[in-house]
C-alpha angles and dihedrals in degrees: 000000000000091000091052094048091048090058098039093050088068088078096047117109113248094210127003142151085233105075093194093069091054087066141063120247113231118194124175124198137147104343094325139098114203120202128189138177121186129172093181091259102056131016130192124191133184135186122205134175116263140166102246116197095168126013118235146138137220142159110243127196102263102214092044092050093051093046091052093049091050093050099041115102100199126102092228136039124209128197125200115185124193129203092267093054095254105148123203112203122193131186126156108324095335127098126186129187112202132172115236134191128248110270093227088071090067111102118247114261115233114266121208134198117240098238093106103044128143141145139229135190111271093217093048093049091047092052092048094049089048091054096048106030095088092063097056112119115254097197125066098229084120104017094196089065092060086084140045123261118234106204114179119181143129091018094304131111112213123189117191134183127180135174104178094266102054142012130211120197127180123185131190133177111242139165109292106260098162127255121322129162128178141139121238119201121249093242092053092052090048092054092042090057089059090059110034117085133226091244112121091198095056117086134219111210117217127202114191136194133167094272107015142045132199123202115197115200115171107295093349132084128192114201120190144166115243124236117249129211141070111307120208114277093245095184091060093041095058111083113239096202139030135194097210126037122191123194113197142162106265098209094051090047091051092049090052093053091047088057089049088055089065091072099036121099121231095217094047131056106230114188118229112218118220124188117193112199143129095007091304135104115213115200124194134173129172124186139153086271095056147286134275132186129179140166124215131188117248141160108247129188119185138023124331117274131197115194142159130226143182100252095221095050093053093042093052091050092051093047091054094054115094104202127094089235134030135200116229110203115203137183123163121347092255096050125094115267119231122214117194139160115263100244110022144042094226092122141010130191125195122196124186113227126233125236113253117223118229094252089059093062 
């Protein structure tokens, strides 16, 4: 039960004028215990086996329930609910008496028809969310960008995140299920990642409507509203050509930028200068903390390029690649830089450069 509560609590409101949505709905019937959390934006439900002597339902304070389950030392937990919603909970040598709330105060979860129903590999979806989550916008300047776009068409599943400074795009070949396009909020994806497995043979079933989506994963469901608005046209945003292409060892590049991070300042954005020339990448960064310079080997085709980056943005893009090497595709110093694997189009990262001041040249 503790595992189910740990997942369901992700959809419980932290603070609300509606006390019912700060709790978890418990409903017993047959040989099943049903649990639900719902903050009016996202809902998570679970069903677990239980020995039900008398059917009943109640809303229980979520944080209190989880804390009790963590601290209890018994192998089993029993609940006894009276007509006034006083619940007696026993486990091992401990007994709690906690007041609950009437179940009919719990808001209704969205229900969807099954006319837009399809499935995806759990492992595939998990990998794709992992590789794009970091680029989801944190601010609500454009609310639609506070989620990731699912764009399914022509037998491909595309997952795209963008925050105004970088873009992450993953693409996988799947069974042709027609065209579908929708945007799932960041919080929903975060909670979904706590439930879906790494198994490529296990499926997550998806039920879609105009405003809501339901993910079904084993005995769990994740229900969420969808984000509305015009998402960035990612296909137009990704450059089709480049004048300079740099092939470099990803691990060595990451280690270099981690060393650069030592002299960067969290509260200030300090551009890191990169100069691509003569099969070498020269990296420099100067801040109030200190200065670092380093040169790395690379295979470079095309004219020399000098360009500046936010260290963290480039580092996060590199860390979310999976290949031993990456191709860095450059045009002019003010154009977005594309990072791709050498031999596939499974993922693409765009990072906007930073303007270098004269004294940095």
